[in-house]
C-alpha positions, 0 to 999 in steps of 0.5 A: 499499500502506498503511503504519502508519508514515504514522500519527504515533505520537502519533496512534496513542497518543491513539487506544489511550488513548481506545479503552481508556477506552472499552472499560474503561468500557463493561465496567464498566457492563455487568458491574455491570448483569449482576451485579445480575441474576446476584447477584439470581438466585443469592439467589432460587434461579434456576440461572444457566447463563451470565454473558457480557460482549458478544455473538456468538462466544465469544473466552474463558470457563470453567465453575464452579458450574453457570455458564459465564463467558464474554467475547465478541466484540461488546463492546457489551452482555452478558446473563445466561442463566437456566434456563427464561427463554425463552418456550416454553424446556423445563423451565420448570416444574422446580426452579431455573427462572426461570419457576417462580420466584415473580413477586416473585423474578422481579420482584427479578431483574429490577429488580436490574441497574438497582438495580446501576447506581444503586448503581455510581453512588453508590459512584463518587461516594463515592469521588470526593468521599472523595478530593476533586473540583475545585469552583469557588470563590465569587469574584465575577466580573461584577456585573449593572447595576442588580442587587441585588448591585450596588446593595448594593456587591458588586464584582468579586473579592469572595470570599463566605466565609458566608451567614448561619450558612452557611459558603461553600466552593463556588460551587454552595453559594451559588447554591442558597441565593440561588435558594431565598431570593427575597425574603429579606435574606441576610447575605453575609460577604465578604473583599475585599483582606484585609478581611472585610465584611458585605453585606445582599443580598436575591435578587429572583424572577426567571425563568431558562431550565433546561437544557431550556429550561423557565422556572422562578422563582428568587432571583438577585442578579445576579452571575456566578463569576470564570471567566477562566482558560484550562484547555484549548486544543484542537489546530488551532482558532483559539485553538491557532494564534493561540498561546493556552496552557493557564494563561493568564489571558484579561483582555479581548477588543477593549475588553470585560473578560472576568469569564466566559462571559456576557462571553466570548459577546457579545465573541467567541463571537457574532462568527464571522469577525471578527478579535479582540484577545485581552488574556491575562496569562501569567507576569506578563506581558500579551499581545495575540493576534489571533483570528478566530473560526471559524463554526460552525453548530450547534443551540440548545436548541429545535433551531433552527440558530445559527451561532457563533464556535468558539474552542477553548478551556475556561475555569474560575475559582479551583478548590478541592477539594470533600472530605468524610469518610466520612459526608459523602461519602455524603451528597454521593454520594447527593445528586449521584446523586439529582440526576442521576437527576432530570435523565436521567428529565426528558431521557428524558421530554422525549425521548419527547415531542419537546421534545428534538430526536431527532438529540441521541441518540448511540450508541457512536461518541458515547460513544467521543468523550466518553470520549476527551475525559474521559480527556485530562482525567484519571481523576476526570473519567472516573470521573465520567462512567461513574457518569453513564453508569451512571445513565443505563443504569439508567434507559434499562433500567426503560422498559417496552419488552419485551426490556429489563428495564422490560418484564419488570417491567411483565409481572410487575406486570400478573401481580401485578395479574391473579393469573395470568402474561401468556400466552406468545403476547402475551408473544412478540409484545411481545417481538418488537415491543420488539426491533423498537424496540430495533434501530431505536433502535440503527440511528437512534443510529448514523445520528446518530453517523455524521452528526456525524462527518461534519459 
């Protein structure tokens, strides 16, 4: 007989926290998306019969203003049911019917769901940047050999205060200016051991690999940020078993000094199964801990299997607060949302064309796991993940697949071009194909999730 008492209370509480974060985030994304359709329909004079969160049997609900608002049993979606919306439905020509509305109104209603997801993301980032978000400070870690930075005299530990007339508060600002300035001499204002010095450095044009494995030419000076503060130690990992603690500063591994992930990779991550001496600074005292990286098979960006050494730690550099006023926060929120829209759109394109491995597609289980991990890192990380997923949901719904908003938008654009609606028969066939595609994608995502758990 199974007894609940056999489960540790901490494990139950941890699972409950992750589930609450997952369901709360998912409900917010669905609600915002369907709210867009709902408000647009109301604005266009279309009668909304149902506003539902979830699918399947109704759990609770009420009716107000001619609309039934309900929560259903399966929390993996939602829908707004409008009068005369379905193919072959009675009353499609009546006033207040979706099908009888002008094509411009139908187009606006279909587009409003994804649009609200994008606006929701902007709203989240506005709040985040108004309150302040942790950002990496511009402190130099590794200075590569024969690099422009080394030749100019930049050193580990230098703090970049400004480049030209531009004040530098975050590493991302420094990186963007350098990337955009190949061949142009830049005046670096540097703080070194309490002194202020100016160092001219000209970035050189070099090819780098982006997140998707593509090559691009940018300006580089040959530095990385100082990243060696242990900020995360996962349970039951080599680092945890060896006694590594959050707050430790990783100084070196064997004889290799650590200034960032670029140093840790050849020193430890590329050495699975080999016992290594980790020198850490804890409360002003240097300690040596023996760690054997655990061998793990993973896949690189090209989908090839590689063996790495898993440690179970997270590192960061010196952090500061990236914070703005009312106008600055809005501008920064729009910039961040725009950047993520581009990255997600490119990801979707590459996944469709096969450049990104299909087994990287995830479903509800993966989202649950990610939400759980972000919940452990705090509210700020959790809502930023929600913003990312909201953008993802909005863009995916714009794909021209029947049954998705993008499929409806495609039909409405055809109607505008042809001057008459697509026939009910063709729409019905297309929706059947679209539903088959969607179910197939969901099954595939579930399969990937299960295989990740098993492996």
